[in-house]
C-alpha positions in Angstrom: 58.6 68.0 83.3 60.7 69.5 85.9 60.8 66.2 88.4 61.8 64.2 85.2 64.5 66.8 84.2 65.8 66.4 87.5 65.6 62.7 87.5 67.7 62.5 84.3 70.4 64.7 85.5 70.7 62.6 88.6 70.9 59.3 86.7 73.7 60.9 84.6 75.4 62.0 88.0 75.3 58.5 89.0 76.3 56.9 85.9 79.5 59.6 85.5 80.7 58.1 89.4 80.1 54.7 88.4 82.5 55.4 85.1 85.0 57.0 87.2 85.2 54.2 89.6 85.6 51.7 86.8 88.5 53.7 85.2 89.9 54.4 88.8 89.1 51.9 91.5 90.8 54.2 94.1 89.4 57.3 92.8 89.1 59.8 95.8 86.2 62.1 96.9 87.2 64.8 94.7 87.3 62.6 91.6 83.9 61.3 92.2 82.4 64.6 93.3 83.9 66.2 90.2 82.8 62.9 87.8 79.1 63.7 89.9 78.6 67.3 88.5 80.2 66.8 85.4 77.7 64.0 85.0 74.7 66.1 86.5 75.6 69.1 83.9 76.2 66.9 81.0 73.0 65.3 81.4 71.1 68.7 81.4 72.7 70.0 78.6 71.9 66.7 76.3 68.5 67.0 77.4 68.4 70.9 76.2 70.0 70.2 73.2 67.2 67.3 72.3 64.4 69.6 73.2 66.1 72.2 70.7 66.1 69.6 68.3 62.8 68.6 68.4 61.4 72.0 68.7 63.4 72.7 65.4 62.0 69.5 63.8 58.5 70.7 64.7 58.9 73.9 63.5 60.1 72.4 60.1 57.1 70.3 60.0 54.7 72.7 60.6 56.2 75.1 58.3 56.0 72.4 55.5 52.3 71.8 56.1 51.4 75.6 56.2 53.3 76.3 53.0 51.1 77.1 49.7 51.3 74.7 47.3 53.1 75.7 44.4 51.2 75.4 41.0 
C-alpha cells in the first residue's frame, strides 16, 4: 500500500495548505510550506495510528477466538 500511503499524505498536505489559506488569505510561501509539511506528516502519523489500532483489535479478536472455553 505504498502508493496509497503517499496519496493520503499528499491529500493531508493539500488540505493543510487550503486551511492555512482560509485562516490567513495573505499567507506567505513559508507559512504554506510549513502547513504542507505539517499536513503531510500529520496524515502519515494518523494513518500509522489507525493501522496500529486495527492490528491491536485484530490481535484481541484472535485471542478471544483461540481462548479455551471455561467450564
